[in-house]
N, C-alpha and C positions, 0 to 999 in steps of 0.2 A: 505494499500500499504506500501510495506517495506521501511522503512528509512534507507538507505546504509549509511549514515554518522554516525549511532551509531551501537554499537556492542557490544552484550553481552558476555563475556569470561566465557565458559562453560568447567567444566572439567570432562571428562568422565573416569569412573575407568578403567586402564589397568589392565589386568590379567584375574582372573577366573570370574569376572563379566562384562568383556567386550562384550561378546558376547550375553549375556542375556540383557545387557544395550543396545546395538545396536537394538536388535530385538524388545525391548520394545519401544524404540523412533520411530520405523518403525512402530509400531502398533499405536502409538499416533500422527503418521502424518510426521515425519521428518526422511528423510533417511540420514545416516552417512556411508560416504566412507571411511573405513580405507585404507592406502595406505603404503603397503611393511614395512619398517622401520621407516616410519614417524610417530612421533608423533603429529602432526597436520592433522587430517583426514578432509575431506572436508563434509559440510552439505548443504542440499537443502534448507536454509536459511539464506539470506544475512545478516540477523541481528544478526546472532551467530557465534562464532570462536570458534571452539572444540580444546580440547588438551586432550590427554591420560596421566593421571597421575596416579600412583599407590593409591589405595583406602588408603593406611596407611599415604599418605603423604598429601592427598586430602585438609583436614580439614586445615591444614597449610597454604597452598596457598591460600585459600579462606579467611583466618583469615587476612593475610597480604594484600590482595588486587590484588594479582596476578591473581587470578581468581575471577569474580563475584560471580560464583555458582560453584556447583559440586555435585558429587553424592559419596557418602560414607556411611559406617555403623556408627551407633553412637557409636559403639565399639572404632573404631580410634578418632573419636572426644574426647572421655572420655580418651582414651589412652593419646593423646597429650595435653589435658586440654585446648583446644582451644575456643576462644570466638566466636562463629559465629551465624548466625541466622538458626533456625531450621524452615524450610517452610513446608515440608511434610514427612510424610512416606511415602515407596514405597516397600511394602511387595512382593519382589520377589527375587530370587536367582538363582545360576546356576543350581540347582537340582530341586527346589520347590518353592513354593509360601508360605512357613512358614519362621518364623525367625529361625535365627543361634544360638546356643548356644556356651559359652565359658566355658568349662567344667573342673574340677581337676581331674585328672585321675592317677590310680597307676596300676601296673600290676594285674592280676588277683588273683594271689596266694600271693598277699602283703598283710601284718599284719594290714596295714593302713586303718582305717574305717571312720575317719573324719578329717576335716582339721586340728585340735589341734594335731592329730598324727605326723603330718609332723614337729613338731618343731624342728629346728636345721638341717633340711634336705634341699637338693638341689632341686628346681622346674625349668625346662626348658618351655621356653614360647616365643612366639614373642610377646605377649602382656606384656611387661615387667613392665611397670610403674603402671598400673592398677594393675597387680598382688600383686607388692610391697604394693601399698597402702592397696589392700584388707587385705593383712596378717597383716600389720601394725595396721590397725583399730580393729583387733581383738587380737592384743598383741601377735602374734604368731611369733616368730624369725625363718626366713627361708633365704636362700640363693637362689635369683632369677637370673638365667642366660638366657642371650638372646640366641634362637635358631635359626639358619639359615635356618632350613626346616628339613624335614623327623624327625620331633619332636616325631610321635609316637614311633618310634624305640629306642628312648634314655632310658627308664627307663627298668629295674632297673641298668645297667652298667654305663651309662652317667649322670644320673639324678634319683632321688629317685620318682619323681611325675612329671607330665605336666600339663600345663594348654593350652588346644587347642580348636580350633574351629569346630563344627560338626552341621550338617544338620540332618542326619538320625542315626550316631552312627555307621554306618557300617565298615568306615575305623577302628574306636577304637576296635570295636569286632575283625576285622580280625588280628588286632595286639595285642591281648589278653590283651586289658585295661578294666578296671572297673571305671566307674564314681564314684566319692565320693561326688563331689558337683559341683551345677552350679552357676558360679560366676556373670553371667550375660547373657540376651538375647539380640540379637542386630539384625536390620533391616535396609536396606538402607534407607536412608534420602536425600533429596534435600536439601541441606545448600546454605546459600548465605553469602557474606561478609555483615557486619553490615553498612556499609557505602554506599554500592552499593543498598542496599534494601531500602534505604533513598530515592535513585534517582525514581522519580515517573515513567520514562520510563521504567528503568531496572527492577523496581518491579512489573509493569504490565508484563514484557516479563517474568520473573522468575514465577510469579502467572499463567500465561498461560501454562507454560511447565507444571507447577504442575497438572492443571486441567486436562490437556490431557493425561498426563502421569498415572494419578490415574484412569481417564476414561478407559483407554486402560488395566490397571490390571483389574478393576472391570467388564471388560467384558469377561473375560478368565474363561471358563468353564460355561459359560450361553450362552443361545440361545434364540431367541424370537419365539413367537407361536402366529399364527394368526388361527381364527376359526370361523364360524358360527353356531347360535342355535336360535331354535325358542324360543321366549319369554316365553312360558310355561314351557321350559326345563332350563331357566337362573340360577335358585337358583340351581339346581343339578349340572350345567356345573361349577358355581362358587364354589362350595362345592368340586370340584375335583383340581382346579388349585391351587397349590401353590406358589403364585404371590411374586415376589419382592417387589411390591407395588400392590395396588387395580387394577386389570386388565382395561383397557380400554374399554368402551361398548359403541358402535355408532350404530344408527339406520340404517337399511336398506330401499331401495324402498318399499319393501314388509313389511309394518306393522307388521307383525306377526313373524318377524326375527330380530336378531341383529348380529353384528360383535365383536368379541373380541380380543384384541391384549394384548400379557402379555409377562414377562419376567421369565425364572425359569433356574435351575441349569440343565446344560446338561444329567447329570446321572439321572435326574429325568423322563425324556423324555421317556424313555422304557415303565414306568409304568403309564405315566399319558395319553399318547395317548390313548391307549386302554380304559380307563378308561371313558375320553373323547366321545369316540365313543359309549361306553355302555350307556351313558346317553342322547344321540342324538345328538352330535356335528357333523357338516359336513366341508368338505372344510379345512380340518386341515393341516396348512403349518408350517414346522419350518424351520427357517432362521438364520445364523450365525449373531453374532455381533461384530463389530470391538471395538468400545466404548460404555460405559455406564455411564453417568452423573449422579450421585445419589445427 
């Protein structure tokens, strides 16, 4: 039963990750309802109070305790050098389920081939402090300027190079940019205030969120498969199944038959089902998954 006297203050990333995050929470079992220009969306959990915060600022508010927990990329935790608890990685994004990269780019026809070639040059980026530290650690003197947006169009007129985030690289290619170095990979993290994470009730609530969000992510692209097979065909059937774990095999009322239940990648189904049929499996049923707890 929910304890309405206790609240977990949770930061939801506003901006490009907002829709993907709300969709992920819904698959995990929580419905978040944004309301117009309000920064305080409602959620169907009386123990959680949500606030929309830009990912770039999230770690600061979590560190200072304005929020108990929040979702943001580890890139912004590193940029702000904040002291927070890393609870779990959540590999999802606005486009794909892969990590994003912060890359050093120059125009396609630029003579620059490596970071050292940019000594004395100007670099535009939103990730200013991390970029400054990156070049300082390599003793490469550069001028790093904050970019308010449209960073891809700045070189070569407004900057010699940029440090920009990319998922697929399509936007960089469209702007005739060439990657010469990857500075870091980043993915969304569930982070927590260190004091909040020591509180027994808040920690349990945060860990429940972590469990269910990961379960929803792990279910993406996977399906369940049920089927029946004769015991005499079992080895052949097991040889076909590329199971996430060993398939569950159950006895049926007819002692010569067994039932199998397993999980596999959805893209494998079109190849697996015909093979199962060929080795004697029957009653093959594919069903969707909303969560998988590994």
